[in-house]
C-alpha positions, 0 to 999 in steps of 0.5 A: 500500500502506498502512503497517502499524504493529504493537504488542505487548500486552506493551509496553502497560505503557509507555503504548503503548496510547494511541499505538495508539488514536491511530493507529487513528483514521487510516483510512490506516494498518493498526494491528495488536496482537499478543500478542508480536512477539518483541522481548522485550528491547526490549519490556521496556526502552522503548515501541516498535512495528514500522512496516512491519517496522522497529523504531521506539522512543522514550523515551515514548509521545508521542515514539513516536507522533511517531517512528512518523509520521516513519517513515511519512513517510520510507517514503512519500517513499521510494516516492513517484511521481514521484520528487522 
């Protein structure tokens, strides 16, 4: 199963549109943009996205990109076979 990264269009004022575009270049990811993800307080305060349904937030779009990649690696390691 490919990781799913979801973005809120209302959060794009933080610069997450660039983060989303960079992630869309990776064919191993499903990147989806929604009008609203229902996390309005979070959305207003900082850049964030959902990775497989889990909130990943950071203080800048570049840090968000790195945090998303780290969360994906964590998720992939959790489901790696055979276990390490």
